[in-house]
TORKOL-577178 format. One line per field, with one value per residue (C-alpha): residue number from 1; chain; residue in three letters; x, y, z negated. Coordinates in steps of 0.5 Angstrom, whole numbers, plus 2048, in hexadecimal, padded with zeros to 3 digits. Example, Ala and Ser with C-alpha at 12.3 -4.5 7.8 and 13.67 -1.06 7.14 Angstrom:
BEGIN
nr: c(1_2)
kette: c(A_A)
rest: c(ALA_SER)
x: c(819_81B)
y: c(7F7_7FE)
z: c(7F0_7F2)
END
This chain:
BEGIN
nr: c(1_2_3_4_5_6_7_8_9_10_11_12_13_14_15_16_17_18_19_20_21_22_23_24_25_26_27_28_29_30_31_32_33_34_35_36_37_38_39_40_41_42_43_44_45_46_47_48_49_50_51_52_53_54_55_56_57_58_59_60_61_62_63_64_65_66_67_68_69_70_71_72_73_74_75_76_77_78_79_80_81_82_83_84_85_86_87_88_89_90_91_92_93_94_95_96_97_98_99_100_101_102_103_104_105_106_107_108_109_110_111_112_113_114_115_116_117_118_119_120_121_122_123_124_125_126_127_128_129_130_131_132_133_134_135_136_137_138_139_140_141_142_143_144_145_146_147_148_149_150_151_152_153_154_155_156_157_158_159_160_161_162_163_164_165_166_167_168_169_170_171_172_173_174_175_176_177_178_179_180_181_182_183_184_185_186_187_188_189_190_191_192_193_194_195_196_197_198_199_200_201_202_203_204_205_206_207_208_209_210_211_212_213_214_215_216_217_218_219_220_221_222_223_224_225_226_227_228_229_230_231_232_233_234_235_236_237_238_239_240_241_242_243_244_245_246_247_248_249_250_251_252_253_254_255_256_257_258_259_260_261_262_263_264_265_266_267_268_269_270_271_272_273_274_275_276_277_278_279_280_281_282_283_284_285_286_287_288_289_290_291_292_293_294_295_296_297_298_299_300_301_302_303_304_305_306_307_308_309_310_311_312_313_314_315_316_317_318_319_320_321_322_323_324_325_326_327_328_329_330_331_332_333_334_335_336_337_338_339_340_341_342_343_344_345_346_347_348_349_350_351_352_353_354_355_356_357_358_359_360_361_362_363_364_365_366_367_368_369_370_371_372_373_374_375_376_377_378_379)
kette: c(A_A_A_A_A_A_A_A_A_A_A_A_A_A_A_A_A_A_A_A_A_A_A_A_A_A_A_A_A_A_A_A_A_A_A_A_A_A_A_A_A_A_A_A_A_A_A_A_A_A_A_A_A_A_A_A_A_A_A_A_A_A_A_A_A_A_A_A_A_A_A_A_A_A_A_A_A_A_A_A_A_A_A_A_A_A_A_A_A_A_A_A_A_A_A_A_A_A_A_A_A_A_A_A_A_A_A_A_A_A_A_A_A_A_A_A_A_A_A_A_A_A_A_A_A_A_A_A_A_A_A_A_A_A_A_A_A_A_A_A_A_A_A_A_A_A_A_A_A_A_A_A_A_A_A_A_A_A_A_A_A_A_A_A_A_A_A_A_A_A_A_A_A_A_A_A_A_A_A_A_A_A_A_A_A_A_A_A_A_A_A_A_A_A_A_A_A_A_A_A_A_A_A_A_A_A_A_A_A_A_A_A_A_A_A_A_A_A_A_A_A_A_A_A_A_A_A_A_A_A_A_A_A_A_A_A_A_A_A_A_A_A_A_A_A_A_A_A_A_A_A_A_A_A_A_A_A_A_A_A_A_A_A_A_A_A_A_A_A_A_A_A_A_A_A_A_A_A_A_A_A_A_A_A_A_A_A_A_A_A_A_A_A_A_A_A_A_A_A_A_A_A_A_A_A_A_A_A_A_A_A_A_A_A_A_A_A_A_A_A_A_A_A_A_A_A_A_A_A_A_A_A_A_A_A_A_A_A_A_A_A_A_A_A_A_A_A_A_A_A_A_A_A_A_A_A_A_A_A_A_A_A_A_A_A_A_A_A_A_A_A_A_A_A_A_A_A_A_A)
rest: c(GLY_PRO_ALA_THR_SER_GLY_GLN_PHE_GLY_ARG_PHE_ILE_ASN_ALA_ASN_PRO_VAL_ASN_ASN_ILE_GLY_GLY_THR_VAL_GLY_SER_ALA_THR_THR_ASN_LEU_SER_PHE_SER_GLY_THR_ILE_GLN_GLY_GLY_THR_ILE_VAL_GLY_LEU_GLY_THR_ASN_VAL_LEU_GLN_SER_SER_SER_GLN_SER_ALA_SER_CYS_THR_PHE_TYR_THR_LEU_SER_THR_THR_SER_ILE_SER_ALA_TYR_SER_TYR_CYS_GLN_GLY_SER_GLY_PRO_SER_ALA_SER_GLN_THR_PHE_THR_ILE_SER_GLY_PHE_GLY_LEU_THR_GLY_SER_GLY_ASN_VAL_VAL_ILE_THR_GLY_SER_SER_ASN_TYR_GLU_VAL_SER_SER_ASP_ASN_THR_THR_PHE_ALA_ALA_SER_ALA_SER_TYR_PRO_TYR_ALA_ALA_SER_ILE_ILE_THR_GLY_GLN_PRO_LYS_THR_VAL_TYR_VAL_ARG_LEU_LYS_SER_GLY_LEU_ALA_ALA_GLY_SER_TYR_ASN_THR_GLU_ASN_VAL_THR_VAL_THR_SER_ALA_GLY_GLY_ALA_ASN_ALA_GLN_THR_VAL_SER_ASN_ASN_GLY_ASN_VAL_THR_LEU_GLY_CYS_ASN_ILE_THR_TRP_THR_GLY_SER_THR_ASN_THR_LEU_TRP_GLU_ASN_SER_ALA_ASN_TRP_SER_PRO_ALA_THR_VAL_PRO_THR_SER_ILE_ASP_ASN_ILE_THR_ILE_PRO_ASN_VAL_THR_ASN_GLN_PRO_ILE_ILE_SER_ALA_GLY_ILE_ILE_GLY_ASN_VAL_LYS_ASP_ILE_THR_ILE_ASN_THR_GLY_SER_SER_LEU_SER_VAL_ASN_ALA_THR_GLY_THR_LEU_ASN_VAL_TYR_GLY_SER_ILE_ILE_ASN_ASN_GLY_THR_VAL_THR_THR_VAL_SER_GLY_SER_THR_LEU_ALA_PHE_LYS_GLY_SER_SER_ALA_GLN_THR_VAL_THR_GLY_VAL_PRO_VAL_LEU_TYR_ASN_VAL_GLN_ILE_ALA_ASN_THR_SER_GLY_GLY_VAL_SER_LEU_SER_SER_ALA_ILE_THR_VAL_LYS_GLY_ALA_MET_THR_LEU_THR_SER_GLY_VAL_LEU_THR_THR_ASN_SER_ASN_LEU_THR_ILE_ASN_PHE_ASP_ASN_GLY_GLY_TYR_VAL_ALA_TYR_ASN_ALA_SER_ASP_ALA_GLY_SER_ILE_SER_GLY_ASN_VAL_SER_ALA_ARG_ARG_ASP_ALA_ILE_ALA_ARG_THR_HIS_TYR_ILE_SER_ALA_PRO_PHE_SER_GLY_VAL_THR_SER_THR_GLN_VAL_ASP_VAL_THR_THR_PRO_LEU_TYR_TYR_ASN_SER_TYR_TRP)
x: c(77F_786_78A_78B_792_794_78F_78D_787_783_782_77E_77E_783_787_78B_78C_791_793_791_792_794_79A_79C_7A0_7A5_7A1_79F_799_795_792_78D_78A_787_78A_791_795_798_79D_79B_7A0_7A2_7A7_7AA_7A8_7AB_7A8_7A2_79F_79B_796_791_78A_788_78E_795_797_79B_79F_7A3_7A6_7AC_7AE_7B2_7B5_7B3_7AF_7B3_7BA_7BC_7C3_7C7_7CB_7D2_7D5_7D5_7DB_7DC_7D8_7D5_7D1_7D3_7CE_7C8_7C5_7BE_7BD_7B9_7B6_7B1_7AC_7A8_7AC_7AB_7B0_7B7_7BB_7BD_7BA_7BC_7BD_7BD_7BF_7BC_7BF_7C3_7C4_7C8_7C8_7CD_7CD_7D3_7D5_7DA_7D8_7D2_7CE_7C7_7C4_7C6_7C4_7C3_7C2_7BC_7BA_7B6_7B0_7B5_7BB_7C1_7C5_7BF_7BE_7C3_7C5_7C4_7C9_7C7_7CB_7CA_7CE_7D4_7D5_7CE_7CC_7CA_7C3_7BE_7BD_7B6_7B1_7B5_7B3_7B8_7B4_7B4_7B1_7AC_7AF_7AD_7A5_7A7_7A4_7A9_7AB_7AE_7B3_7B2_7B9_7BA_7C1_7C4_7CB_7CD_7D1_7D7_7D9_7DD_7E3_7E9_7F0_7F2_7F8_7F7_7FB_800_801_7FE_7F9_7F6_7F5_7EE_7F0_7F3_7EC_7E6_7E1_7E5_7E5_7EA_7E8_7E5_7E3_7DD_7DF_7E2_7E8_7EB_7F2_7F3_7FA_7FB_801_801_800_7FE_802_800_806_809_804_7FE_7F8_7F4_7ED_7E9_7E4_7E6_7EC_7ED_7F4_7F4_7FA_7FF_7FD_800_7FF_805_805_80B_80E_809_804_7FD_7F8_7F1_7ED_7E6_7E4_7E9_7EF_7F0_7F7_7F8_7FE_803_803_809_80A_810_812_80E_808_802_7FC_7F6_7EF_7EA_7E3_7DD_7DC_7E0_7E6_7EB_7F2_7F4_7FA_7FE_805_809_806_80A_806_7FF_7F9_7F3_7ED_7E7_7E1_7DD_7DE_7E6_7EB_7ED_7F4_7F2_7F9_800_803_809_809_810_80D_808_802_7FD_7F7_7F2_7EC_7E9_7EB_7F1_7F0_7F6_7F4_7FC_7FE_801_809_80C_813_817_81E_81A_817_810_80D_806_805_801_7FD_7F9_7F3_7F4_7EE_7F0_7F2_7F5_7F2_7F6_7FD_803_80A_80F_815_81D_822_828_82E_833_834_832_82C_827_820_81A_813_810_80C_80C_809_808_80B_80D_807_802_805_802_808_806_808_80D_813_816_81D_81C_819_81B_818)
y: c(793_796_792_793_792_78B_789_78A_78B_786_788_784_785_78B_78B_78E_790_796_797_792_796_794_792_78B_788_784_77D_77A_77D_77A_77F_77C_780_77F_783_786_78B_791_796_794_795_791_794_78F_789_784_77D_77F_77A_77C_777_778_775_774_776_778_77E_784_788_78D_791_793_792_796_795_79C_7A2_7A7_7A8_7AD_7AC_7B1_7B7_7BA_7C1_7C7_7C8_7C0_7BB_7B7_7B3_7AC_7A8_7A4_79E_79B_795_794_78E_78E_788_787_78D_78C_78D_78F_795_799_79B_7A2_7A5_7AD_7B1_7B8_7BF_7BD_7B6_7B2_7AA_7A5_79D_79C_7A1_7A4_7A8_7AC_7B0_7B3_7AC_7A5_79F_798_793_78E_789_782_786_788_78C_789_786_789_78B_791_796_79D_7A2_7A9_7AF_7B6_7BA_7BE_7C5_7C7_7CC_7CB_7C9_7C3_7BF_7BB_7B8_7B7_7B2_7AD_7AA_7A3_7A5_7A1_79B_795_796_797_79E_7A3_7A3_7A8_7A7_7AE_7B0_7B5_7B7_7BD_7C2_7C4_7CB_7C9_7C2_7BE_7BC_7B7_7B7_7B0_7B2_7AC_7AF_7B4_7B9_7BF_7C3_7C6_7BF_7BD_7B5_7B6_7B7_7B4_7B6_7B7_7BF_7C4_7C7_7CE_7D3_7D0_7C9_7C5_7C1_7BB_7B9_7B2_7AE_7AC_7AA_7B1_7B7_7BE_7C3_7CA_7CC_7D2_7D7_7D2_7D5_7D0_7D2_7CE_7D0_7CB_7C7_7C1_7BE_7B7_7B4_7B1_7B5_7BC_7C2_7C6_7CD_7CF_7D6_7DA_7D5_7D8_7D4_7D9_7D6_7D8_7D4_7D1_7CD_7C6_7C3_7BD_7BB_7C0_7C6_7C8_7CF_7D3_7DA_7DD_7D9_7DC_7DA_7DF_7DF_7E1_7DF_7E3_7E0_7DE_7DA_7D6_7D3_7CD_7C9_7CD_7CF_7D3_7D7_7DC_7E2_7E2_7E6_7E8_7EA_7E7_7EC_7E9_7E5_7E6_7E1_7DD_7DA_7D3_7D1_7D4_7D7_7DA_7DF_7E0_7E4_7EA_7EA_7EE_7F1_7F2_7F2_7EE_7ED_7E8_7E6_7E3_7E0_7E1_7DC_7E0_7E1_7E5_7E3_7E9_7E5_7E1_7E7_7E7_7EE_7F1_7F5_7FB_7FF_805_801_7FB_7FB_7F5_7F4_7F0_7EE_7EB_7EA_7E9_7E7_7EA_7E5_7E6_7E1_7E5_7E2_7E8_7EC_7F2_7F2_7F7_7F7_7FA_7FA_7F4_7F9_7FB_801_804_80A_80A_80E_809_804_804_806_800_7FB_7F7_7F4_7EE_7EB_7E4_7E4_7EB_7F2)
z: c(7E6_7E3_7DE_7D7_7D3_7D3_7D9_7E0_7E3_7E7_7EE_7F3_7FA_7FA_800_7FF_7F8_7F8_7F0_7EA_7E4_7DD_7D9_7D9_7D3_7D2_7D2_7D8_7DB_7E1_7E6_7EA_7F0_7F7_7FC_7FD_7F9_7FD_7FA_7F3_7ED_7E7_7E2_7DE_7E1_7DC_7DD_7E0_7E5_7EB_7EE_7F3_7F2_7FA_7FE_7FE_7FB_7FE_7F8_7F9_7F3_7EF_7E8_7E4_7DD_7DA_7DC_7D7_7D5_7D0_7CE_7D2_7CF_7CF_7CD_7D1_7D5_7D6_7D9_7DD_7D7_7D6_7DB_7D9_7DD_7DF_7E4_7EA_7ED_7F3_7F5_7FC_7FF_807_80C_80A_808_802_7FC_7FB_7F3_7F3_7ED_7EB_7EB_7E5_7E5_7EA_7EB_7ED_7EF_7EC_7E7_7EA_7F0_7EE_7F3_7F4_7F6_7F6_7FB_7FA_800_800_804_804_7FF_7FA_7F8_7FA_7F3_7EF_7EA_7EB_7E7_7E8_7E4_7E2_7DF_7DE_7E2_7E0_7E0_7DD_7D8_7D1_7D0_7D1_7D8_7D6_7DA_7E1_7E5_7E9_7EE_7F1_7F8_7FC_800_803_801_7FA_7F7_7F4_7ED_7E8_7E2_7DD_7DA_7D4_7D2_7CF_7D0_7C9_7C8_7C3_7C2_7BE_7C2_7C0_7C2_7C5_7C9_7CE_7D3_7D0_7CB_7CF_7CB_7D2_7D5_7D4_7D5_7CE_7CB_7C9_7CC_7D2_7D1_7CF_7C8_7C9_7C3_7C1_7C1_7BA_7BB_7B7_7B8_7B6_7B5_7BC_7C0_7C4_7C0_7C3_7C5_7C7_7CC_7CE_7D1_7D0_7CC_7C8_7C5_7BF_7BA_7B4_7B4_7B0_7B0_7AD_7A9_7AD_7B3_7B5_7B9_7BD_7BF_7C4_7C5_7C9_7C7_7C4_7C0_7BF_7B9_7B9_7B2_7AD_7AD_7A8_7A9_7A6_7AA_7AD_7B1_7B4_7B7_7BA_7BB_7C0_7BF_7BD_7B9_7B9_7B5_7B9_7B6_7B5_7AE_7A8_7A9_7A5_7A6_7A2_7A2_7A7_7A4_7A9_7AF_7B3_7B7_7B3_7B6_7B1_7B6_7B2_7B4_7AE_7A7_7A7_7A7_7A0_79E_79A_79A_79A_7A1_7A3_7A9_7AD_7B2_7B3_7AF_7B3_7B0_7B6_7B2_7AC_7A5_7A3_79C_79A_793_791_797_79C_79C_7A2_7A3_7A5_7A7_7AC_7AF_7AB_7AB_7AB_7B2_7B2_7B7_7B7_7BA_7B5_7B0_7AC_7A5_7A0_799_794_792_797_796_79A_79A_79C_79C_79B_79A_799_793_797_79B_79E_79C_7A0_7A0_7A5_7A9_7B0_7B2_7AB_7A8_7A1_79F_7A1_79C_795_790_78C_792_78F_793_790_791_78F_788_787_789)
END
């Protein structure tokens, strides 16, 4: 009859016996039978000893190190996942040929952890897989949408008389990830090799810039996107002329942020955003759709402050520097606003200096009559 866990059933005058069920523990287990075992499978053979009670045995089976793997993951827009492994051995295989391992719709396999494809082959001869146990590498394919990819089988196909076996795979692709700058290749923001995991950040990714040799630069004409950004002590971020950084979350700067004339930093979040530790910016766009942008530390703007949408709460931390090109740009379609005090600065040297309101596209009637204009500490 069928065996129970930890033991084998006893078979008398069974010829052939196709499958003997049961789970074999790590201890040595003796299997006594009369007849021939064909096409049977023992998973996790360990130290089992097979003995024949009346005639020679013919055993054909695979042993796998596991039947399930669940450690695959990567961020949407990157991939593939890191590879996971299992090992395979064969016993009593007849003839010679290849044991073929096939992947699934979303998982691919490799025999060397370098070349991945829909299948991988392992030669067998003299009743075993050559060089066994052999390692099988499996990974979640790149380019998949965010979601779960569970219970997908990688199959060890039938060969040499052994029955096919499967390993179930479970993984996920996440929407929005924590990405760390490594600078392992160069300083280019747009080079995925400079990030870990190896993907250029998007508007849903949080990033950290640590103190490493190569610090990130958003070059001319490059548009960087990020959700939350943290710049660690000793590290830096530079935005060159005509370079743009779109921020959809908050900025925490404990290092150095370097911007130049012609660079742009845009706040485009759909919830509350904060800015901490960024002393100087040039062109700034407030395009927040809900929650607004709040300044948690002093910041000087030396370019256009554009109020496309949302409320900029200054907390008395905003200074517009006229002489370095700072002004508040205004278009008829703009729906943004400023809440709080704004300091306007002119670094005048001559005794006589022309002073005007730092607004572009605004008539005098649109400026509140109580709006103060300061010259150094005076108005």
